[in-house]
Structure formats: C-alpha cells, structure tokens
C-alpha positions as CSV (number, residue, x, y, z in Angstrom):
1,X,10.1,9.6,-109.6
2,X,12.9,7.2,-110.7
3,X,14.3,9.8,-113.1
4,X,14.3,12.4,-110.3
5,X,16.4,10.1,-108.1
6,X,18.8,9.6,-110.9
7,X,19.0,13.3,-111.6
8,X,19.6,14.2,-107.9
9,X,22.2,11.4,-107.6
10,X,24.0,12.7,-110.8
11,X,24.0,16.3,-109.6
12,X,25.4,15.2,-106.2
13,X,28.1,13.2,-107.9
14,X,29.0,16.1,-110.2
15,X,29.2,18.4,-107.2
16,X,31.5,16.1,-105.3
17,X,33.8,15.7,-108.3
18,X,33.9,19.5,-108.8
19,X,34.8,20.1,-105.1
20,X,37.4,17.3,-105.3
21,X,38.9,18.8,-108.5
22,X,39.0,22.3,-107.0
23,X,40.9,21.0,-104.0
24,X,43.5,19.4,-106.4
25,X,44.9,22.3,-108.4
26,X,48.6,21.2,-108.3
27,X,50.3,20.4,-111.6
28,X,50.4,16.8,-112.6
29,X,53.0,15.2,-114.8
30,X,51.9,12.8,-117.6
31,X,54.4,10.7,-119.5
32,X,53.2,9.3,-122.8
33,X,56.5,7.6,-123.5
34,X,57.4,9.8,-126.4
35,X,56.3,13.1,-124.9
36,X,55.9,14.6,-121.4
37,X,53.1,17.0,-120.3
38,X,52.5,19.0,-117.2
39,X,48.8,19.9,-116.8
40,X,46.8,21.1,-113.8
41,X,45.3,18.1,-111.9
42,X,41.9,19.7,-112.0
43,X,41.9,19.6,-115.8
44,X,43.0,16.0,-115.7
45,X,40.2,15.0,-113.3
46,X,37.5,16.8,-115.4
47,X,38.9,15.2,-118.6
48,X,38.9,11.7,-117.2
49,X,35.4,12.2,-115.8
50,X,34.1,13.2,-119.2
51,X,35.8,10.2,-120.9
52,X,34.3,7.9,-118.2
53,X,30.8,9.4,-118.8
54,X,31.2,8.9,-122.5
55,X,32.2,5.3,-122.2
56,X,29.3,4.6,-119.7
57,X,26.9,6.2,-122.2
58,X,28.1,4.0,-125.1
59,X,28.0,0.8,-123.0
60,X,24.5,1.6,-121.7
61,X,23.2,2.4,-125.2
62,X,24.6,-0.9,-126.5
63,X,22.8,-2.9,-123.8
64,X,19.5,-1.3,-124.7
65,X,19.9,-2.1,-128.4
66,X,20.6,-5.8,-127.5
67,X,17.5,-6.1,-125.4
68,X,15.4,-4.4,-128.2
69,X,16.9,-6.8,-130.8
70,X,15.9,-9.8,-128.6
71,X,12.3,-8.5,-128.3
72,X,12.1,-8.0,-132.1
73,X,13.5,-11.5,-132.8
74,X,10.8,-13.0,-130.5
75,X,8.1,-11.0,-132.2
76,X,9.3,-12.2,-135.6
77,X,9.2,-15.8,-134.4
78,X,5.7,-15.3,-133.2
79,X,4.6,-13.8,-136.5
80,X,6.2,-16.7,-138.4
81,X,4.3,-19.2,-136.3
82,X,1.0,-17.4,-137.0
83,X,1.8,-17.3,-140.7
84,X,2.6,-21.1,-140.7
85,X,-0.7,-21.8,-139.0
86,X,-2.7,-19.7,-141.4
87,X,-1.2,-21.0,-144.6
88,X,-0.2,-24.5,-143.6
89,X,3.3,-24.0,-145.0
90,X,6.6,-23.6,-143.3
91,X,8.6,-20.4,-143.6
92,X,12.3,-20.0,-143.0
C-alpha cells in the first residue's frame, strides 16, 4: 500500500512537471561564462528534473547503506560478546 501511494504521488508529480514544461516552450538563454546557449525552456526543465531525480536517488541510496552498516556493526559487536563469553578471552 505504501509503495502504491509513492507510485501515484510520483506519477502525479511527473504529470504536473510535463504540463508545466509544455506551457513553457519559449527559448531560454543560458550563459556559462565562456559560451552562450539558447535552448527551449521545456528541454531545460526536463533536464533539470532528471538531474534532480538522479541526485535524490544517490542521496537516498547512501542513507540506506549507512543504516545497513550500523546494523552490521551492532551484530558484529554482539557476536564478539558471545565469543568472549564462550572462550573467556577478549577479542579486538
């Protein structure tokens, strides 16, 4: 159910961005300092949307790995304690 809500919210967001982009077809001027580009605003909006989605994906993936690393570290500490109790010696 939670995934369905995310899917519907994502589709609605994409639909809104597409409608917004289609309403903004005028050319946009981009100045990079050393060069100058004139591109349709719709292309610029879609490109920035894709870049933002990629950044969000990378940030979200990093947080998941950090949580997983914390869980694994806790499991390792528990295993070391069990080993110490069983053998009577301390491990690093």
